[in-house]
C-alpha positions in Angstrom: 0.3 37.1 8.9 -2.0 36.3 12.1 -1.6 32.8 11.9 2.4 33.1 11.6 2.1 35.7 14.7 0.2 33.0 16.5 2.8 30.2 15.9 5.4 32.5 17.1 3.4 33.4 20.2 3.8 29.8 21.1 7.4 29.8 21.5 7.9 31.5 24.7 5.3 29.5 26.3 3.3 26.9 24.7 0.7 25.6 27.4 0.5 29.1 28.6 -0.6 30.5 25.2 -2.2 28.0 23.7 -5.0 28.7 21.9 -6.9 26.1 22.7 -6.7 25.9 26.5 -6.0 29.8 27.1 -7.7 31.5 24.1 -7.5 35.0 25.4 -4.0 34.9 26.6 -3.1 33.8 23.0 -5.1 36.5 21.1 -3.6 39.1 23.3 -0.1 37.4 22.9 -0.6 37.4 19.1 -1.6 40.5 18.5 1.5 41.8 20.7 3.9 40.0 18.0 1.4 41.7 15.1 2.2 45.3 17.1 5.8 44.6 17.0 5.8 43.7 12.9 4.3 46.8 12.2 7.1 48.9 14.6 9.7 47.2 13.3 8.2 48.1 9.6 7.6 44.4 8.2 3.7 45.0 7.6 1.8 48.2 7.1 -0.7 50.2 9.8 -3.7 48.6 7.8 -2.5 45.1 7.6 -1.9 45.4 11.6 -5.3 47.2 12.3 -7.0 44.1 9.9 -5.0 41.3 11.3 -5.5 42.2 15.1 -9.3 41.9 14.6 -9.1 38.4 12.9 -10.7 36.0 15.7 -8.3 32.6 16.4 -9.7 30.2 14.5 -9.1 26.4 15.1 -10.7 23.2 14.4 -10.4 20.2 16.6 -9.8 17.0 14.7 -12.9 14.5 14.6 -11.6 10.7 14.2 -14.1 9.9 12.2 -13.5 12.2 9.3 -11.2 11.5 6.7 -7.9 12.5 8.0 -4.4 13.4 5.9 -2.3 13.7 9.2 -1.3 10.3 8.6 -0.1 10.7 4.9 -0.9 8.7 2.0 0.7 5.4 3.3 -0.3 5.6 7.4 0.6 1.4 7.9 4.1 1.9 5.8 4.8 5.2 7.5 4.3 3.8 11.0 6.3 0.8 10.1 9.1 3.2 8.7 8.9 4.8 12.4 9.5 1.9 13.9 12.5 0.9 11.6 13.9 4.5 12.7 13.2 4.0 16.3 15.2 1.1 16.4 18.4 2.7 14.5 18.3 6.1 16.3 20.9 5.0 19.2 23.2 2.9 16.3 23.3 6.5 14.4 23.3 8.5 17.5 20.2 10.7 16.8 17.1 11.7 18.0 14.9 10.8 15.5 12.0 13.3 16.3 14.0 16.3 17.1 17.1 16.1 14.8 15.5 17.2 11.8 16.3 13.9 9.6 15.6 13.5 6.1 14.1 9.9 5.4 13.9 8.6 1.9 11.6 5.8 1.7 11.1 2.6 -0.9 7.3 3.4 -1.2 6.0 4.2 -4.5 3.0 6.6 -4.0 1.6 5.3 -7.5 1.7 1.7 -6.7 0.3 2.2 -3.1 -2.7 4.1 -4.7 -3.4 1.2 -6.8 -3.5 -1.0 -4.0 -5.8 1.1 -1.7 -8.1 1.4 -5.0 -7.7 -2.1 -5.4 -9.0 -2.9 -1.6 -11.7 0.0 -1.7 -13.2 -1.7 -4.8 -13.2 -5.1 -3.8 -13.1 -5.6 0.4 -16.7 -4.1 0.7 -17.9 -6.7 -1.7 -16.3 -9.1 1.1 -17.5 -7.5 4.0 -21.0 -8.0 2.4 -20.5 -11.7 1.6 -19.4 -12.1 5.3 -22.5 -10.2 6.5 -20.5 -8.5 9.3 -21.3 -6.1 11.7 -20.6 -2.3 11.6 -18.5 -3.3 14.6 -16.6 -6.1 13.0 -15.3 -5.6 9.5 -12.9 -7.6 7.6 -9.3 -7.1 7.5 -6.7 -7.0 4.9 -2.8 -7.2 4.4 -1.3 -6.0 1.3 2.8 -6.2 0.3 4.3 -5.2 -3.0 7.9 -5.8 -3.5 10.6 -5.0 -5.8 11.9 -8.8 -5.8 15.5 -8.0 -7.4 16.1 -5.2 -4.4 13.8 -6.4 -1.9 12.3 -2.6 -1.7 8.6 -2.2 -0.2 6.6 -0.5 -3.1 3.4 -0.6 -1.6 1.7 -1.7 2.0 -1.5 -1.7 3.5 -2.1 -3.0 7.3 -5.6 -2.9 7.6 -8.6 -1.2 6.6 -8.6 1.6 8.7 -5.3 3.2 10.5 -7.5 5.7 12.6 -9.1 3.2 14.4 -6.4 0.4 14.5 -2.6 0.7 13.9 -1.9 -2.9 14.0 0.0 -3.3 11.0 -1.6 -6.9 9.7 1.2 -6.9 7.1 4.4 -7.2 9.2 2.6 -8.0 12.6 -0.3 -10.6 12.2 0.7 -14.5 12.3 -1.7 -16.1 9.9 -1.8 -19.6 8.8 -1.2 -19.3 4.8 -3.1 -22.5 3.9 -2.8 -23.4 0.1 0.2 -20.5 -0.4 2.5 -22.3 1.9 2.6 -25.3 -0.6 4.9 -23.6 -2.8 7.4 -24.2 -0.2 6.7 -27.9 0.0 6.9 -28.3 -3.9 10.2 -25.9 -4.0 12.0 -28.5 -1.5 10.5 -31.7 -3.7 11.8 -30.2 -7.1 15.1 -29.1 -5.3 15.9 -32.7 -4.3 15.3 -33.8 -8.1 11.7 -34.8 -7.9 10.1 -34.2 -11.3 6.8 -32.0 -11.8 5.4 -35.2 -13.6 6.2 -37.2 -10.4 2.8 -38.8 -9.4 1.3 -39.3 -6.4 -1.7 -41.0 -5.1 -4.9 -38.6 -4.8 -6.5 -40.5 -1.8 -7.5 -39.8 1.8 -4.9 -40.5 4.3 -5.2 -40.9 8.1 -2.5 -39.9 10.3 -2.2 -40.7 13.9 -1.6 -37.1 15.8 0.8 -36.8 19.1 -2.0 -36.7 21.2 -3.6 -39.7 19.9 -6.3 -37.9 17.8 -6.2 -39.0 13.9 -5.8 -36.3 11.6 -7.9 -36.8 7.8 -7.3 -34.2 5.6 -9.3 -33.6 2.4 -9.5 -31.8 -0.8 -11.4 -28.6 -1.3 -14.1 -30.0 -3.0 -14.2 -33.3 -1.1 -13.1 -35.3 -4.4 -10.4 -37.9 -4.6 -8.6 -40.1 -7.3 -6.1 -42.1 -8.9 -2.4 -41.0 -9.2 -1.8 -37.2 -10.2 1.4 -35.3 -11.2 2.8 -32.6 -9.1 1.8 -30.5 -12.1 -1.9 -31.1 -11.4 -2.0 -31.5 -8.1 -0.4 -27.8 -7.7 -2.8 -26.5 -10.4 -5.8 -28.0 -8.5 -4.3 -27.2 -4.9 -5.2 -30.9 -3.9 -4.3 -31.4 0.1 -4.1 -34.9 -0.1 -1.5 -35.2 -2.7 0.7 -32.5 -0.5 0.0 -34.2 2.5 1.0 -37.5 1.4 4.6 -36.0 0.0 5.0 -35.3 3.5 3.6 -38.5 5.1 5.7 -40.7 2.5 8.8 -39.1 3.4 9.4 -37.7 -0.1 9.6 -34.2 1.5 9.6 -34.7 5.2 9.0 -31.9 7.6 12.2 -31.1 8.7 13.2 -30.5 5.1 10.0 -28.6 4.5 11.1 -26.3 7.3 14.7 -25.8 6.2 13.1 -24.7 2.6 10.9 -22.0 4.2 14.2 -20.6 6.1 16.0 -20.6 2.9 13.0 -18.6 1.2 13.2 -16.4 4.5 10.5 -17.6 6.6 11.7 -17.1 10.2 8.3 -17.8 11.9 8.4 -20.8 14.1 7.2 -24.1 12.3 6.8 -27.5 14.3 8.1 -30.4 12.0 4.4 -31.9 11.7 2.8 -33.5 8.3 0.2 -30.7 8.7 2.8 -28.0 7.7 2.3 -29.5 4.1 -1.3 -27.9 4.1 0.0 -24.3 5.6 -1.2 -25.2 9.1 1.4 -22.8 10.7 1.2 -19.4 11.4 3.3 -17.1 9.5 3.5 -13.4 8.4 2.3 -12.0 5.3 5.1 -10.2 4.6 7.3 -13.2 5.0 5.0 -14.8 2.5 5.5 -12.4 -0.1 9.3 -12.6 0.4 9.5 -16.1 -0.7 7.5 -16.4 -3.4 9.7 -13.1 -4.3 12.8 -15.6 -4.1 11.2 -17.9 -6.8 10.4 -14.7 -8.8 13.9 -13.8 -8.2 15.4 -16.6 -9.7 16.5 -18.1 -6.5 18.0 -15.2 -4.8 16.3 -14.1 -1.5 16.3 -10.4 -0.5 15.5 -9.0 2.6 12.4 -6.8 2.4 13.3 -3.0 3.3 11.4 0.3 3.7 14.2 2.8 3.9 16.7 3.9 0.8 18.5 7.1 2.6 18.8 9.1 6.3 20.3 12.2 6.0 20.6 14.6 8.8 19.7 18.3 8.9 22.7 19.3 7.1 22.4 16.7 4.4 25.0 14.4 5.6 24.3 10.7 4.7 23.6 8.8 7.9 22.4 5.6 6.4 22.4 4.3 3.0 20.3 1.1 1.7 22.4 -2.0 1.4 20.5 -4.7 -0.3 21.1 -7.9 1.7 20.6 -10.6 -0.7 21.5 -14.5 -0.5 21.2 -17.5 -3.2 18.4 -19.8 -1.7 17.8 -22.0 -5.0 18.9 -22.6 -8.1 17.5 -21.0 -11.3 16.4 -24.3 -12.6 14.6 -25.5 -9.3 12.9 -21.7 -9.4 11.9 -21.8 -13.2 10.2 -25.1 -12.6 8.3 -23.5 -9.8 7.4 -20.4 -11.7 6.0 -22.6 -14.5 4.3 -24.9 -12.0 2.8 -21.7 -11.0 2.0 -20.1 -14.3 -0.5 -23.5 -14.7 -2.4 -22.3 -11.3 -3.0 -18.8 -13.1 -3.5 -20.0 -16.8 -6.2 -23.1 -16.0 -5.9 -23.8 -12.1 -7.4 -22.3 -8.9 -6.3 -18.9 -9.9 -8.0 -19.0 -13.6 -10.2 -16.1 -12.8 -7.3 -13.7 -13.1 -7.5 -14.4 -16.8 -11.2 -15.4 -17.5 -12.3 -12.8 -15.2 -10.2 -9.8 -15.0 -8.7 -9.9 -18.3 -5.2 -10.2 -16.8 -3.0 -11.2 -20.0 0.9 -10.7 -18.8 3.1 -13.6 -18.0 2.3 -14.0 -14.3 2.5 -16.8 -11.5 1.0 -17.4 -8.0 -1.2 -19.2 -5.8 -4.3 -19.0 -3.9 -4.8 -20.0 -0.2 -7.7 -20.8 1.9 -7.7 -22.2 5.7 -10.5 -24.1 7.3 -13.8 -23.0 7.5 -12.9 -20.3 5.2 -11.3 -18.3 7.8 -8.0 -16.8 5.7 -8.1 -16.0 2.2 -4.6 -15.8 0.3 -3.4 -14.9 -3.1 0.1 -14.1 -3.6 1.6 -13.7 -7.4 4.5 -12.1 -9.4 5.0 -11.1 -12.5 9.0 -10.7 -13.9 9.2 -6.9 -12.1 7.1 -7.5 -9.0 5.6 -9.7 -6.2 2.7 -8.9 -4.3 0.3 -10.6 -1.8 -2.9 -10.2 -0.1 -4.4 -11.6 2.8 -8.1 -11.2 3.7 -9.4 -12.2 7.2 -11.0 -11.2 10.7 -8.5 -10.5 13.2 -10.4 -13.0 15.4 -9.4 -16.2 14.0 -12.1 -17.7 14.9 -14.7 -16.0 12.7 -15.5 -17.3 9.4 -15.7 -15.4 5.9 -18.5 -17.5 4.7 -19.0 -20.8 2.9 -17.1 -20.7 -0.6 -15.0 -17.8 0.3 -11.9 -18.9 -0.8 -8.6 -17.4 -1.8 -9.3 -17.1 -5.2 -12.9 -15.4 -4.8 -11.6 -13.0 -2.1 -7.8 -12.2 -2.1 -7.2 -12.4 -6.0 -9.8 -9.8 -7.0 -7.4 -7.5 -4.9 -4.7 -8.8 -6.3 -5.8 -8.2 -10.0 -6.9 -4.9 -9.7 -3.7 -3.9 -8.1 -1.7 -5.2 -10.8 -3.5 -3.9 -14.0 -3.5 -0.6 -12.0 0.2 -0.8 -11.4 1.2 -2.2 -15.0 -0.5 0.9 -16.6 0.4 3.3 -14.5 4.2 2.0 -14.5 3.8 1.6 -18.1 5.8 -1.7 -17.5 6.6 -3.5 -20.5 5.6 -7.4 -20.9 8.3 -9.6 -19.9 8.6 -13.4 -20.0 10.0 -15.5 -17.9 13.7 -16.5 -18.9 14.0 -20.2 -19.0 17.6 -21.1 -18.3 20.0 -23.4 -20.1 19.8 -25.9 -17.5 16.0 -26.9 -18.2 15.4 -29.0 -21.2 11.7 -30.2 -23.0 11.8 -34.0 -23.2 9.1 -36.2 -24.7 7.6 -38.8 -22.0 5.2 -41.6 -22.0 1.9 -40.0 -21.1 1.1 -42.8 -18.9 4.2 -43.9 -17.0 6.0 -40.8 -17.5 9.2 -42.6 -18.6 11.2 -42.4 -21.7 8.9 -43.3 -24.6 8.8 -46.1 -26.7 7.8 -46.4 -30.1 4.5 -47.3 -29.0 3.8 -44.9 -26.2 1.4 -41.9 -26.5 3.8 -39.1 -25.4 4.0 -35.6 -23.8 6.1 -32.9 -23.4 7.5 -31.9 -20.3 10.3 -29.7 -18.8 13.2 -31.1 -16.5 16.2 -29.8 -14.9 19.1 -31.5 -16.9 20.4 -32.9 -13.7 17.4 -35.0 -13.0 16.3 -36.0 -16.4 14.3 -39.4 -16.7 16.6 -42.6 -17.2 14.1 -45.2 -17.5 12.3 -46.8 -20.6 8.6 -47.4 -20.7 7.8 -51.2 -20.6 4.3 -50.9 -20.3 3.6 -50.2 -24.4 4.0 -52.7 -27.3 2.4 -52.8 -30.5 1.2 -50.1 -33.2 2.3 -46.7 -32.9 0.1 -44.3 -31.3 1.2 -41.0 -33.2 -1.0 -38.9 -31.0 0.9 -36.1 -29.5 -0.2 -34.2 -26.1 1.9 -31.2 -24.5 1.6 -29.9 -21.1 3.3 -27.4 -19.1 3.0 -24.6 -21.7 
């Protein structure tokens, strides 16, 4: 009763009767209302006498405390508020005063999984990076329903009370090797088979400013010819750069495919983009992988399902914005390559360490000096991505702090929790009719003669191998080695 009366007392003059700034006036006004309630027969005399003796108690919020004021997904909530501000003029409403009801895409169960995964894994990264209290490692996380574009979970940083900057949708960061999926998608969509071989050798590139750029593989290794399948599995930088330098996939084409996949951030047509040297937004990167997961259909990420006015009238309802970006054949080939990354490539710890056994595809990413660490991956029902790093791009996470070691554990914990919580059925990636298995020579990657050692590879029926191996003759070798499965 006393709290209700105090709230009612504020309506006449909120500042004059403020319990924070004018507590004596507030108490007198509150008790006047309580007496009026008694006289009107709403409360008994005993209730009146008791409640008028209760002092006004209030608590000033301590920003250091764990505060529920912003809800369970504060970065997402603020993102939605920003979206509403952009819409209010079109809708002809005041989002703060008109009593709107807003239905969002967030799944609170998945949000809890994301926050739990970050809370479990990020302190380990902080400890390894030996950060001081004033500077902590930051994180960005986005989970999408790639079929509808709905944002299912979002984390934009480690502490919303300290910084409202949402790294998921506002931080432009170098994607590193997660951008290689754009490069490989462009190659495959233009008829380059997954068994196409590229020399894994150093390359020196003269830059516009007269300097030379000499990229290298993460472990400093080099070698001979390597297929696209093996190169992506091991994330070989030299192969990726050579695809651009040798104009198998020139930078202009890479940019075209980045746009197809939904990446809108500015990208300059330099050979270095083959290694993800141009900054993009985390949500763009996740949506790009979602296009591959969604069999080539790009769907714009969205946060709002429906907006109603105070009378229940629908002012706006979600209209899924999607377009065909790639063929189902291209996206299946890319999915198959990215499955290889997870099964026995740079993301193999997803299987060996975290025991995640569902069909999954994804890619790790690490930028120079271990500044940015990424993992973006998907299962048939959902795509999610993680970025970890410092806000200051000059700071390093520390030697050896790769995407596989830093970002992948968060993804793994989230996806295990999400699949269990939602009780998702275990589904496989559907192979389209336009993809066929073909035996090829293990050495030349051409159609085998009776004397070749053979392996099985998958191809788009539009780009089947045509040339027969001319290298082998003699006794038939019956050993069969399979790859890609």
